[in-house]
C-alpha positions in Angstrom: 14.0 10.2 8.4 12.9 6.8 7.2 14.4 5.7 3.9 13.5 2.8 1.7 15.9 1.7 -1.1 15.2 -0.7 -3.9 18.5 -1.8 -5.5 18.4 -3.6 -8.8 15.2 -5.5 -8.0 14.0 -8.0 -10.6 10.8 -9.9 -10.2 8.7 -11.6 -12.9 9.3 -9.8 -16.1 10.4 -6.6 -14.4 14.2 -6.0 -14.3 16.6 -3.6 -12.6 14.2 -1.5 -10.5 16.1 1.2 -8.6 14.1 3.4 -6.3 14.9 5.5 -3.3 12.1 6.9 -1.1 12.0 8.9 2.1 9.3 9.4 4.8 6.3 11.2 3.3 7.0 10.1 -0.3 4.1 8.6 -2.3 5.4 6.9 -5.4 2.6 5.8 -7.7 3.1 2.9 -10.1 1.0 2.3 -13.2 1.2 -0.1 -16.0 -0.8 -2.5 -18.1 -2.6 -5.5 -16.5 -0.2 -8.3 -15.9 2.9 -6.1 -16.2 4.1 -6.9 -12.7 2.8 -4.1 -10.5 1.5 -6.3 -7.7 4.5 -8.6 -7.9 6.8 -5.6 -7.4 4.9 -4.8 -4.2 5.0 -8.4 -3.1 8.8 -8.4 -3.6 9.2 -5.2 -1.5 7.0 -6.9 1.2 9.2 -10.0 1.1 6.2 -12.1 -0.1 7.7 -13.1 -3.5 11.2 -14.3 -4.3 13.2 -11.7 -6.2 16.6 -10.6 -7.2 18.3 -7.4 -5.8 18.1 -5.9 -2.4 15.5 -3.9 -0.4 16.9 -1.8 2.5 14.9 0.0 5.2 17.0 2.4 7.1 20.3 0.4 6.6 18.5 -2.9 7.4 18.4 -5.4 4.6 15.2 -7.2 4.0 17.0 -10.6 4.1 18.5 -10.0 7.5 15.3 -10.3 9.4 12.4 -12.9 9.4 9.7 -12.2 6.9 6.9 -11.6 9.4 9.1 -9.0 11.3 9.9 -7.2 8.0 6.2 -7.1 7.1 5.2 -5.5 10.3 7.2 -2.5 9.2 6.7 -2.8 5.4 2.9 -3.6 5.2 1.1 -4.5 2.0 -2.6 -3.9 1.5 -3.4 -6.2 -1.4 -6.3 -5.6 -3.8 -8.1 -8.5 -2.3 -7.6 -8.4 1.4 -7.3 -11.5 3.6 -9.5 -11.9 6.8 -8.8 -14.6 9.4 -11.6 -14.3 11.9 -15.4 -14.3 11.4 -15.9 -10.8 13.0 -14.4 -7.5 11.8 -13.6 -6.3 15.3 -11.4 -9.4 16.0 -8.9 -8.0 13.5 -8.3 -4.9 15.6 -7.0 -4.3 19.1 -9.7 -3.0 21.5 -8.3 0.5 21.5 -8.2 0.6 17.7 -11.9 -0.2 17.1 -12.9 3.5 16.5 -13.0 4.0 12.7 -12.2 7.4 11.2 -15.3 9.0 9.9 -13.6 9.5 6.4 -14.2 5.8 5.8 -17.9 6.3 5.8 -18.6 3.2 7.9 -20.9 3.2 11.0 -19.4 2.4 14.5 -21.2 -0.9 14.5 -19.1 -2.2 11.6 -16.8 -3.7 14.2 -19.6 -6.1 15.3 -20.3 -7.2 11.7 -19.2 -10.5 10.2 -16.6 -10.2 7.5 -18.7 -12.1 5.0 -21.4 -9.4 5.0 -18.9 -6.7 3.9 -18.9 -5.4 0.3 -15.6 -5.4 -1.6 -15.3 -1.6 -1.0 -16.0 -2.0 2.7 -13.3 -4.7 3.0 -10.9 -2.4 1.1 -11.4 0.5 3.5 -11.2 -1.7 6.6 -8.0 -3.4 5.3 -6.3 0.1 5.0 -7.5 1.0 8.5 -6.2 -2.4 9.8 -2.8 -1.8 8.2 -2.4 1.7 9.6 -3.4 0.5 13.1 -0.3 -1.7 13.1 1.9 1.4 12.8 4.0 0.4 9.8 6.7 2.6 8.4 6.1 1.7 4.8 2.7 1.1 3.2 2.3 -0.8 -0.1 -1.2 -0.1 -1.6 -2.5 -2.2 -4.5 -5.3 -0.1 -6.0 -6.7 0.8 -2.6 -9.8 2.6 -4.0 -10.6 0.3 -7.0 -14.0 -0.7 -5.6 -15.1 2.8 -4.4 -17.3 5.4 -6.1 -15.8 8.8 -6.9 -17.0 10.6 -3.7 -15.7 7.8 -1.4 -12.5 7.6 -3.4 -11.8 11.3 -2.8 -12.7 10.9 0.8 -10.3 7.9 1.3 -7.5 9.7 -0.6 -7.7 12.8 1.6 -7.7 10.7 4.8 -4.8 8.7 3.5 -2.8 11.7 2.6 -3.4 13.2 6.0 -2.2 10.0 7.7 0.8 9.6 5.4 1.9 13.2 6.2 1.2 12.9 10.0 3.1 9.6 10.3 5.9 10.4 7.7 5.1 7.1 6.0 6.8 5.9 2.8 4.1 4.7 0.3 4.2 2.8 -3.0 0.7 3.1 -4.4 -0.5 1.1 -7.5 -3.0 3.2 -9.4 -4.5 3.2 -12.9 -6.5 6.4 -12.7 -4.4 9.3 -13.9 -6.6 11.7 -12.0 -5.8 9.9 -8.8 -2.1 9.8 -9.6 -2.1 13.5 -10.1 -3.8 14.1 -6.8 -1.7 11.9 -4.6 1.7 11.1 -6.2 5.0 12.8 -5.3 6.4 10.7 -8.2 4.9 8.5 -10.9 6.5 5.5 -12.6 5.0 3.5 -15.4 5.9 -0.1 -16.2 7.0 -0.2 -19.9 7.9 -3.7 -21.0 10.4 -5.0 -18.4 11.4 -1.6 -17.0 10.0 0.9 -14.5 10.1 4.3 -16.3 9.7 7.7 -14.6 6.7 9.7 -15.9 7.8 13.3 -16.3 5.4 16.1 -15.6 4.2 14.3 -12.4 4.8 16.7 -9.6 
């Protein structure tokens, strides 16, 4: 069973975050704009300096190079980065079949990145992250640019993938309906602390 432990993490205005997650857990984090939600994910992904320790299965974040850590602890930011002109170049040849739940035609792989809408980029960034077989997935409002039907479709697909792979997920969300549908636990940033929201299942 994969475990991820955040021990006394402080980043930005956030202080003393302690969390323990196991494979299959989806922890949703909400909070006002600018409260530090994305910075917390960036700290867990070893992209921002922070205090405290992050441990994945007994291995401390600081004991391996950042790029090796991020292969296992993968962040999908709200605004995804693309390096090549064509979508398909970001995927291995055997990974270029997209799940139908993403609502994208097969020829998407031949498209140039600059013709993608923000919602298409978002969905492809999640598929790209999963294709790399991480053990932890850090999602920064992964459905923010999608309409309601596509949001539900992507949520259901993600939930299936998370269960099948026993992934640990920290999912930033602002829509309480989404949090109720996907979260095993819900935390809200209140000032400088991460507070559990009771009543979340």
